[in-house]
PAVEXVO-613197 format. One record per residue: x, y, z of N, C-alpha, C in turn; residue in one letter. Coordinates in steps of 0.05 Angstrom, whole numbers, plus 5000, padded with zeros to 4 digits. Layout:
REM PAVEXVO-613197
XYZXYZXYZA;...
REM end
This chain:
REM PAVEXVO-613197
487845522076485645682086483945512105M;482945642125481245502145478345542136I;476845322133474045342126472445472149P;470045572143468345672164468445972167G;470146112153470446402157467946552151K;466546482130464146622122461646562138D;461946382157459546312173459046512196R;460846702201460446892222458247082215C;456247092232453947272227453847472250V;452647702245452447902266450147822284K;450747792310448747722330448947922352I;446748012362446748222382447848132409A;447147902418447847812444450347642443N;452647782444455247652442456947702467R;458847532471460747562493463447492483A;465447622495468247562490469247392513L;470347162507471446992527474546992525L;475847092546478747122546479846892563V;480746682551481446432565484446432573I;484846422599487546372610489746562601D;489046812598491047022591492147102618V;494146952626495246972653498346932652Q;499647002674502546982675503646712668H;502146502674503046222668503746192639Y;502246312621502746282592504046522579F;503846762592504647012580507147132592F;508047032614510547142627512946982618S;514947122608517346982597518746822618I;518446882644519746722665518246472673S;515846432662514246202669515245952655S;515045712668515745462654513945392631P;511545522629509645462608509345692588A;511245872588511146112571510746022542Y;508846162528508346112500509646332483L;511346262465512946462450511246652434K;508946572425507246752409505446922426G;505546902452503647042469503947342467S;506447442463506847722461505547852437G;505147692416503847792392500847802395M;499647612410496647612412495647792435V;497347852455496448012478495348282469L;496648442452495548692444492848662429P;492648452413490148402399487948352419V;488448182439486448122459485648372475I;487648532482487048782496485248972479E;485748992453484149152436481249042434Q;481048772432478448642432476848702457L;478148682480476848742505475749022505V;477349212496476449492495474149522476Q;474249402452472149422432469549302442S;469649062454467248932465466049112487F;467649222504466549402525465249642513K;466549762493465450002479462749942466E;462349692458459849612446457949482466H;458449532491456749432513456349132512S;458448992504458348692502459748582526S;458848352535459948212558462748122552L;464648152571467348052570467747892595V;468747642592469247472615472047342611I;473647342632476247202631476246952648G;477946772641478446542658481346532666T;481846412689484546372699484746072706I;486745942695487245662703488945662727H;488045532748489545512773489345232784T;491345142797491344872808491144672785G;489344482789488944282768487544042780G;485843922764484443682774486343442773N;485543212783487242982785488242892758T;486542892737487442812711489543002699K;489143262704491143452693493843412707M;493743372733496243322747497643062738K;496042862733497042602724498342642696E;497042782678497942822651500542992650W;500443232664502643422662504743392683W;504143252705506043212726506143442746G;504443642743504343862761501644012758H;501144202774498844372772499844662769T;498044842762498745122759498845252786V;501245342794501645462820500245742820Q;499345812844497946062848499546302838E;502146302841503746532832503646582802K;502746382786502446412757499546462749W;497746482769494846512763494046812763A;495846982755495347272755494447352727I;492147482725491147552698492847772685P;493147762659494547962644492648192637M;490048132635488048332629486648412655I;486648672660485448772685482548872679K;481048902699478349022698476348862682D;476548592683474448422671473848212692I;471348122693470647902712472247652705P;473247522726474947282722473547042735I;473546822720472646562730475046382733I;475246262756477546072761476645792752R;478445652739477945382730480345202735K;479844942736481944752743482444542721T;481044582698481344392676481244552650T;481444412627481444552602478844702596Y;476544582604473944682596472944892616D;472445132605471445352622468645312632A;467245122621464445062630464444872654F;466544722658466544512678467044622706V;465244582724465444662752465944962755D;464645122737464745412739461945532736T;461745792739459245932736458946042707D;460645962689460546082662457846062649L;456645822649454045792635451845962648E;451845972674449846142688450146432681A;452646532679453146812672452146862643I;452846672625451946712597448946712595L;447646532609444646512608443446762620Q;444446862642443447102656443547342637K;445647352620445947572601444847512573N;443447292570442147212545444147202522A;446547102527448647082507447946862487I;448346922462447946732440450446652426Q;452446832426454846792410457346842428Q;459246662427461746682442464046722423L;465546932427468046982413470246892432F;471846712422473846582440476646672433I;478146762454480946842451482446702474T;485146712472486746622495488646402489G;489246252511491246042510490045782522A;490845562513492045492488489845422468M;490245492443488245442423487445152423T;489344972423488744682420487844542445H;487944672468487044542493484744692505L;485244902521483045032535481045172516C;482145312496480345452478478645252462C;479845052451478344852435476344702452E;477144612475475344462492472944632500T;473344882507471245062515469445112490T;470645152467469045202443467244962437A;468244722439466644482433464244462453R;464844502478462644492498460644712493T;461544952487459745172481457945112457G;459044992437457444912413455344712421F;456144502436454244302445452044422462V;452644632477450644762494448944962478K;449444992452447745152436448745432429G;451145502436452245762429453445762401Y;453245992388454746032363457546102371D;459445952361462245982369463846112347I;465446322355467246452336470046442349V;471846322335474646312344476146542330M;477446702346478946932335481846842331L;482446772306485046652299487446812308K;487347072306489647242313489647312343D;487847202358487647262387487747012404A;488746792392489146542406492046462401C;493146312421495946232419496245942429V;498045792417498545512425501545472428S;502245232436505045152440506645192414K;505445142391506745182366504645242344N;505545322321503845402299502045172290K;503244932289501744702279499344642297Q;499744632323497544582342495344792338Y;496145042335494245262331492645232306H;494045192284492645162258490944912256E;491944682266490444432265487844462281Y;488044582304485744612322483644792308S;484445012297482545192284481345062259L;482944912245481944772221479744562229H;480244412251478344222260475844352270N;476044572285473744712296472044822273L;473344912252471845032230470144832215A;470644572220469144362207466844272225H;464944452230462544372243462144482271G;464044642282463744742309463745052310V;465645182296466045462299466645602273A;465945862272466946042252469746112260S;471646142242474346222248474946472232V;475446692246475946942233478247092247I;479147302233481047492245479447702261E;480647822281479248012297478248252280S;479648322259478848552243476248492227R;475448232226473048162211470448162228D;470648242253468248252270466448472259I;463948412257461948602248460348702272Q;460348962276458849072298456249162288W;
REM end
């Protein structure tokens, strides 16, 4: 069991952050295809719909290119042909590193909308989602990781990441446990 589940409280000013739900991770023909992505995509699509129905902010990110460190680590950058979002009709922020707060307008958008709580979904749990969650926490947001709406390279990375985040950074819940 992952600790932190019961820490999720109902807060009015919430946003859904859909991290890197793009062809790079979700298309079977991509070199970075994540095998579990097909299972989380319908959950994320339902979450987007629910957040919109409750007049809550939804923001997506797309990882494209890559900064020098990312290229050095992975040996390549994300080509533009893989930077196509899987979720349509949501605002998209382009980023070049794991953290959605770095060199983007994310924080300004959240502040403009008086957001207090971030629900995080997407790819990969242990890299972009976790890094963004940690920065969001440090910046003062209440972080909720949606366990069934995040995907990683394998189950261990996913579970370890959520377990670590639940120890002092985020509530970890299933999407069905969201309280409106």
